N, C-alpha and C positions, 0 to 999 in steps of 0.2 A: 448971611448970603451968598460968601464966599465956599461955604461947605456945600450949599447946592449947586452952587455951580459946579464946585469938581463932580461930584454925583450924576450932572445931568451929562458933564465931557464923557464919565467912566462907562454909562448909560448907551452912548454914542457908538462908543468907540467899540462894545460891547455886539451892539445890532451891525453893526459890519464889519467883525469876525465872524458872527453865525452866517452873515450874506455872501460872506467870499469864501471861506474856508473849512470846511466839514473836519471836525472834529474826525481822526481815523484816520485819515486819508493822504496823510505825510506833508499838511497843507497844500495839496493841491487845490487849484480854484472848482469851486462849483459850479456858475455858470458866472457868465458874461453877462452883466448887466446891459438890456437891449430898451429900443426903443418900446415902451410899454410893461416893461418886466424882463424879468429875468429871463435866457436863454440857454436852455440844457445844450451840454457839449456833448453832439451826437458819437464822437470817438472815442466816448471810456464807455458805449452801452453794453458791449463786451466783458466787463468787468465791474462794470457798474454794479453799487451794494445797495440793499433797501434803504440802507438810513441817508443817503442822496439823497433818492427818490421822495420822502415824506421830508426831505429837508428845502426839495425845490415846491412841493405844494407848502411848506408854510412860506415861505418866500412868492409865489405868488398871491397868497391870500395877504398878504402884506402889503404888494405891488398893488391890488385890487381891493382892498378894505371895504368897499361899498356894492362890490356887486360878490365876491367868494369870500368862503371860511371855509377849515376844515372840516372836518367830523371823521369821529371813527364805526367803521363799522361793525370791529369785534376785534377779538383776541383767537391767533392761529395757534394750531399745537404744539409749537415751535416756544410761543411765549412772545410772541412777537405782536405788536398791534396796528391790526389794518385799518391804512388809514386813506381817505378818500377826498376832494376837495366837490363842492356844494357850490351851486355857479347861479344865481337869478334868485327871485321868489316868485315865481308863479304859480298857477292852481295845478299845472299841468306837471307831473313829476315822470324825468327820464335818467335812466344809467346807461352810463359807457364801464364798462369792464374790459379790462385785459387782462393779458398773464395768468387765466388759469395754469397753463402748463409754463414752468418757470426757466425752461430751456428758450423761450418766445420771447426773445426778450427784442427783438422790433417791435414787436407789439406793444411793450412798455413806452418803446419810444413814440411811439405814436398815439398811445393814449396821453404820453406826455403832451404832447405836441399837442394834442385838441385843447386839453385841459390849460394851456394858454390860451390859445385861441379864445376859447366860452369866456375863459375870466376877463381877458378886454371886451368882450363884444355878448352880453349873454342875449340869450334867444328868450324876443318877448313872449310872454304868456307860460314860460316854463320855467320850473327850479331840474336843473340838471347835477347829476349827483355824478362823480368820475372817479374810479378806483383803478390805477395805474398798474397794480400789484394786485391781486389776489391770491397767488401760492408764494409769501416771505420766503421761506427756506427753499423751494425749489428753484428761486430766483436767485437768491447769495448763490447758489450751488451752480446755478444754466442746469439746475436737472430736471427732466420736463413732470415728474412724480413729486408727490408729497408725504411725508410722514404723520403716521397717527397710531402710538400705541406701539412702535419697531416695525408696524407693517406700511409699507408705501401704497399710495393708493396713485390713480391718476383721475384728479380732480373733476374732470368734464367726461366722468363714467359715475359720477358718487351722487349724483342728483334720483329721485324718483323715475321712471319712464314708464310710461303705457304696454312698454317690451322688455320690462327690465332693466337691469342697472348692473354698475359693478361695485353700489352701497348698499343702501343710502347713505349717505348723509354719516357717513365713516370720520371726515372732518370737520373740526369747526370751520374754516372758509368757508365751505357750501352753505352748513347750517347756517353760519351771521348770513351768506346772502341771499338765502334763500326768506329767511325771517322778515332780513329788508324790503326785500322787492316787497312783500305781504303788507308789511307794515306802512312802508309808503306808497304805496299803491301804486306802483309803477307803470307806467302806462307803452312805455316803447325803451328798448333796450338793444344796446350793441355790443357784440362782444367781441376781443380782438387777440388774433392769432396770428401767425406766420405756419403754411404758407400755403399755395395754390397756383396761382391767387385768383378769388372768387370771393361773392357775397350775394350768401344764402340764404334761405328760409324754410321753417319747415313744411312738411314734417322730414328728420334725420333720423327715423329709425328704422329696424332690423323690419320692412314690410314693402310689401308692394302697392297697398291703397296708401298712397302719397298726397292725397290733394285736401287741405283744410276745408274747402268754400270761401276763400278769400283772396284767392291767386292775384287776382285783379290791384288789389291794394300789394299785397308784399312785391307782386311784380314791379309797380310803381315805386314803391320804397326803393328795392337794389339799383333801379333806372336810375335815380336821383342820387344814390349815392356812390354812382360809377362814373358820372359824365366826367371828371377828370384822369382817372384811372383807369378806364375802359375795359373792367376787369371781367371775367366772365360771370356770370347770372344767373340763379335761375333755384332750385329745390336739392336740399342738401344733396339729401340719400343718392340722386338723381347725377350730380355735377361733383360729388365728392366720394363718398362709403355713407354704409348705414350706419350708426354709432348709436349703441341706448345707453339712457343715463345721462346724456349732456342736456346741459344749463340753457342752453337754445330752447329743446323740446317740453321740457320743465316749464320755464317761464309762461311760453304758449299755452300747455295744456292744463295747466293748474290756474292760471290765471288769467287767462286771455290776453295776455302783453304780446305784442306786435317785436319778434324778437329775431333779428336779426345778425347774422353771423361773417365776420369779416376776416376772411384769410390771405391774411397781407403778403403783396410780394415774393420771391421767388426762392428763398431759403432762410431755415434758422439760425443758418450766422453772417445777415448780411454785412458787408463794407459798410462802413461811412456815408461814404455817398450812395447806397443803397438805402439808408435807412431814409438820408433826407430824402430822396424821391417818394418811398415811402408817407412820409409826414405829406409833403406836399399833394400829391395825388389825392390820399385819404382823408384827411382833414375836412378841405372842403364838403368830400361828399357826405359823413361823417354827419356833421349839423346839417347838412339839407334834409339829409335822412328823418332828422328828428323833427326839422321844419315841417316837413307835410307829413307826416305820421299822422294816424287820428287821434284825435284829442279823448278819447274813451279806448277802454280796452274792447278788443271781440267780445262778442257776445256769446255768439256758441264756439266756443275750442274743444270737447270734448273728443278722444281720439274715438273714431267709429269704425277701424278699417280690424283687421286682421292680420297679426303679427306670423312673422314668417323667420321664428328664432336661428335658420340655418344660415342666413344673410349675416348674422352679426361673424361668421368668417371672415367678413371681407372688412372687417373692420382693423385698420393698418396701425393706429396709435399714436400716428406721425400728424395727425392734423391738429 
C-alpha cells in the first residue's frame, strides 16, 4: 500500500508540474488557474512558442473532460504536430482556424480565448474544432510565411481557387486542413487573422463578379459576429482587397461551407491591452456566428463569374 501511495503522490506532483511550468521556458508560468480552467497570460503573446499553445489546449481538455479533447490535424513541413481542441458532440461540425500567417499572433490569442470559452460552454447540437495555430514554423518565428522544401509560401494563398492560386497545396498544413474539412463535413468556419478591422465573406478573389447568391445569409452572419466589436462588415474583395488561393474562398467554392474571415484589431503587433480587447470584443461574436449559421452547407457554391487577373496586383499580402 505504501508503494501505491508513493506512486500516487508522484503522479500528482508530475501533473502539477505539467500544469504550471512548460519545459523549455526557464520555469515561466504557463497559465494562472482561473475559474473554470486555465487562463492564458496575453503579455507573452509576442514571444510565445507553439509548445505553450499546445500545452494550453491539453490543460483545457483536462479542465473540461466531459466537453473537450485534443485532436491531431496532421504534421507540418517543419515536422511539428498540428494540434486542435474538439468541443461538444453535436451533429453539426464547425471549425475555427487561427494563424495561417505566423506573424499574426493576435489571432492566436483570440483563438485560444475562444477555445477556453467554448470548452466551458459548448454550443448545443454542434461539434466545434478549434485550431489556434496552423502555420507552426511561422508562428515560432513570428513570420508570415511557411517553408517547404526550401521555399517559403503564403499559407492563405495556397488553396485551389477559381481565379488562381500561389499553390496549390505546396504545404502539408494546408493539405491537412483541406482534408479535414472534407472528412468532417464542416458546415461553417471562422478564420482568424490580423488586421483591418473587419469581418468579411466570399467572394474575395480577383473578379468584379462578387455575388454568391447568399448575400442575405452572409450579411446576417457578419452582423451577428460584430455586435461587440463594431467592426466593418461586407464582401472580402470590396472591403479589403482581392486575393486568390485563400482558404475562405476555397471552403465555400469547394464545399459550400459558410466561411467567415475575421480581420482582428488594428496591428500585427498588438499590445497586451489591445489583445485583451480583441478577445473580449470577438470571442462572443465568433460564438454567435456559429450559433446562427445554417445547419447545412450551401447547396449552390460554384463560382459563375469572370476572373480579372489584373486585379491581383491589388493583393498586398499583408492581411
